[in-house]
N, C-alpha and C positions, 0 to 999 in steps of 0.2 A: 504494500499500500504506499503510495507516495503522494505528496502535495506539492505542486509546482508554484503555487501562489506564494509570493514573497511579501504581500501586504500584511503588516503587523496589526492584528485586531486588538489584542490585549497586551499591555506592557506593564509588568510589575517591577518597581524599582526600590530596592533596599527596604522591603517590607519587614516591619517588626510588629509582633503582636505579644505584649507582655500582660500577664495577669497578676494582680496583687496577691501576695501570700503573707498575711500578717502585716505588721506595721512598717518594717524596714526591708522587706525582701519581695521579690517578684519572680514569677515563673516565665522564662523566656521561651514561650511555645513556638514562636517563629522569630528568628533572629537574622535580619539582614539577607532576605531572599530576593533574588532578581531573576527574571526570565521573561521571554516574549512568547506569545502564541500567535502564529500566522493564521490568516483567514482561511477556513476550510480544512484545517488540519486537526488531527487528534493528538493532543499533548498529554502524555501519561505522567502521573506524579506517583512515585512509589516509595516505599520505606516501611520499616516495622511499625507496629502499633504504638502510638504516642509520639511519633516523630514530628508532627505538626502538619501533616497533609490536609486533614479536614479543616483545621484552623486557618490554613492558607486560603482554602476555597471560601470559607465563611467570611474571612476578612475582605476578600475580593468583591464578594456580593453585598458587602456592608451589613451583614448580620452582626458583625463586630466592628466597632470603630477602631481602625488600626492605630497602633501606638506611634509608629513612625513609618516613613517611606511614603511612596506614591503609587497609585494604581491608575493607569491611563487606558481608556477604552475608546476606540475609534479616534484616537489622537487628542481626546479630551481628558483632563484629570477628573476622575470620578470619585476618588477617595484619597485622603491625605492625612498623615499623622504629623505631630509637631515635636516628637521627642528629639529628633536630630537638631532642631533649632534651639530647643531648650538646653541641650547638652552643650552646644557651641556657645551659647550666650553665657552659660555658667563658667565654661573654660576661659572665655575672654575676661569675665569679671575677676576671676582668680589672678590672671596675668596682670590685670590693671593695678593690683595692689603693689606691685614692684616695678611697674613701668613708669617711664618718664619721657617728656618731649614728644617726638614724632611717633614713637612706638605707642604712646598713650593715645594719641589722636587716631592712629590706625585701628587700634582695638575698639575705641568708641564708635568709629565708623563701621567696623565689623558687626558690632552689637546692634546698631541701627538697621543695617542690612538684614541681619538675621530676624529681627523683629518684624520688619516689613515682609519678608518671605513667609514668616509664620502666620501673619495676618492674611496674606494671600492664600495660603494653604487651607486655613480655616474657612475662608469665604468659598473656595472652590469645593471643599467637602460638603458644605451646607447647601450650596446653590448650584451644583453641577447640573441637576435635572432642570431647574428653572432656566438657567442660561442656555441649555441645549434647546429647549422648546422655543425660547425667544429668538435664538439665532437661526434655527433651521425651519421654524414654522410647523414642527411636528407636534401632534396632539399628545403623544405619550412621552413619558420620561425615559431618559437614556438608560437608567438603571433597570428598567423593565426588559431591556434587550439582553440581559443576562439572567438566566434562570437556573435553578438547581434541582437535581434529582437526589433525594436524600437516601442514606444507607438503609434505614429500617422502613420497609413499606407498611409496617403496622403503626408505629408511633408517629410517623410523619403525616398520617392522614386522619382527619377528624371523624371518629367513629359515629358521631351523631348526624353527619351529613350524608346525603345520597351521592352517588357518583356524579349525577348531573350538577348538584350544587358544588361539589368539590372542584370540578373542572371549570364551571362557569363563574366561580368566585372572582378570579382575576379579571375576567371580562367586565363584570359588574363594577368592580372597584375602579376600572379604567373609564367607566361612564357609559357603557353599553346598556341602553334601556329597552331596546327592541327585543322582546322575548323570542321572537321567531329567529332572528339572527343568532342569538345565544344558543337556542336549541340546535340549529343547523350546525353551528361550530362544534358543539358538544358531540353530536352524532358523527361528524366528520373526523374528530380526533379519536373517538372510540374505535372507528374502523381503521384509522391510520395505525393504531397501536395493537391491532389484532383482536379487538373486542367487538361486540355488536351493540346496536342502539337499545336493544332490550335490557342491557345491563345498566342503563342510565338511572333507573329508579330503585336500584338495589343499594344496600349498605355495604361498607367495606368488609364486615365480618363474613359476608356471604361469598367471599372470593378466596382463592388460594394465594400464596405468597407471591408467585409469579404474576398473577393477574392484578394483585394490588400494586406491584411495581410498575405495571403497564398503565395503571390509573395514574400513578405519580408521574410517569413520563408524559401522559396526555396532559396533565395539569401544567407541567413545565412548558409544553409546546403551545398552550392556549394563546399566549401573548405574542406569538411569532418571534421568538428570540433569535439572536445571531450567535450567541454563545451559550452552551449548556455546560454547567459544572456538575459532572456525574460523581457523587461522592460514594465510592464503593457500592454502586447500584446492584451488584450481584452477590455480595458477600453473605447476605442473609438468605440466599436461595439454594435450592438443591442443584447439584452439578448439571443435570439434564435441563433444568430451566435456565441456568446461567447462559448456556450457549444460545438459547432462543432470545434472551434479552440483549445479548451482545449483537446478534445478527440483526435484531430490530433496530438498535442504535446505529449500526453500520448502514442499514437501508435508509433510515431517516437522514443520516449525514449526506448520503448521496442524492436523495430525492429533494431535500430542503436546503442543501447547501450549508448545513450547520457546521460550526466549529465546536469542538468538544474538549473539555479539560477532564480527563479521566483519572480519578484518584483511586488507587487500589493497592493492595499488597500481594495479590496473586500475580507474580511476574510472567507466568506463561500466558495469561489473558492479555496482559499489558503489551507483551511482544506482538501478539496477534493483531491487536486492535490499534496500536499507536504508531504515529509517524516519528515522533521524537519522545524521549523519556528523560525526566529529571528524577534523580535519586536524592531523597532527603534523609538526614540523620540528625537527631537531637536538635530540630529547629533550623537546621542549615541545609542548603542545597549543595551537595558535595560533588555531583557529576551530572552532566547534561550532554546528550548526544542523540544522533539518529538511532532508531530502534535497533536496526541490524548492526550498526557499529558498536552500540553499547553491549549487546550480547556476544558479539564476536571478539571485541577487544575491550573488555573492562579494564580500567586503569586504577581508579581509587581503591584502596584496600577494603573499604566498607562495601563498595559495589561487588567486588570479588567474593566477599564473605556472603553477601545477599544471594548472589547467583549460585553459589556452591550449595545453598540450602534447597534448591529446586529439585524435587523428586521426579523421576522419570519412570514410566511403566516398563522398565527393563531390568530384570533381576540381576543380569550380569553387571550392568552398569551400576546399579545400586549397591551390589556387593563391594565394588571397588571405589565407590564414590567417596572422596575425601572432603570433609567439611573444613572450610577455612574460617578460622576465628579472627575477629577484628579487635585489636587493642589500640586505642588512640594514643596511648602513652608510648608505645614502642614501634608502631607501624609507620611513623612519619619521620622525615629528616628534620633535624633541628635547624632553626632559622630565627633571626632577630625580627624579621618582618611578620606582620599579621597575615595569616592565610586569606586569600581572596579567590573568587571564582575567575579563573583565567582560561582563555582560549588557547589550548595546546596544539591546535591544528585541525583543519577540516571540520570546524564548528563543534569540536569536542571540548567541552568546558569542564574543568576540574578545580575543585577548591584546594588551593595549595600555597605554600610560601615560594619565594624565589628559587631556593635550592631545589625544592621538589619540582618546580615549573620546568627547569631544564632537564630534569630526569624524565618527567612525564612526556615532555615534547619529544625527546629522543626516542621513547618507546613508541609513540604514535607515528612518528615519521619513518621509523625502521620496521614497522610491523609487516 
């Protein structure tokens, strides 16, 4: 599967999502994550449970207000945090205590600039949808063009609402008052996801897990989004049903021109479905490459460890399969500089310091 479109639909820059833990500490669920998603592609985000995949998706769609960094959608800043500005202002104020003359003036100028940028970031975060409608003449908000398919098809759907009400809710919130139009759209979406219009007046408990996930997909498609964030949409389903849902998403991608951010921990599924894959570890993006490239030539020690855990239905292979363990304290080269996500060649990005960068670059160029 390949995607020739080079237009960037979603751009995430230095995204941070911290949660308070008591008075003086915080959990860095997502810490300085950056990546782009091109129009029409499937971007896979993988990693072990708790690494920050779901939090990244929820921050993009503004279910969480991001702590720091920026999210750009269709070239417009949709979401912005202010931690980077606060930290920079704090740093400058500390330096001011011992500064004098021209250095003091430069620091005060820097503080004023950071305050201005923070004010602009807050304005964009709050008014992105309003500005988009005013500038483009669109009736609907920019944020509605990103929708999410949630992991659990049971808890993500209101059990007191019929399927008709669940799918139509977004249309009604957008202001659609013509009940005939709403009904036709509901029936159209039900057929699109493999259900029938007779299902419209049933309640969620009357369906199987796979059917409930199809209802969740129909709800996500109701507002005609351009980007779908699929948060482990198959992990709660039986294996036989997983293939049906993946094939459905693939068909919808082709027929509707959707762009999909596919969050999962099942690497075999991600390889089949994704054009590019990003690997997360402890809130950080540690490797990013084309799907085939990543599986054929993993470079980061954690990626190697993750891929070594994939079981195959081959008893001879399984008998000799060697698990690779990952220890951050010993698996990296020492360096004075802070590790960053660097392009080591052919669009293969790896989080590394400068010493590791030269090593990884040589590995990729000589493969």
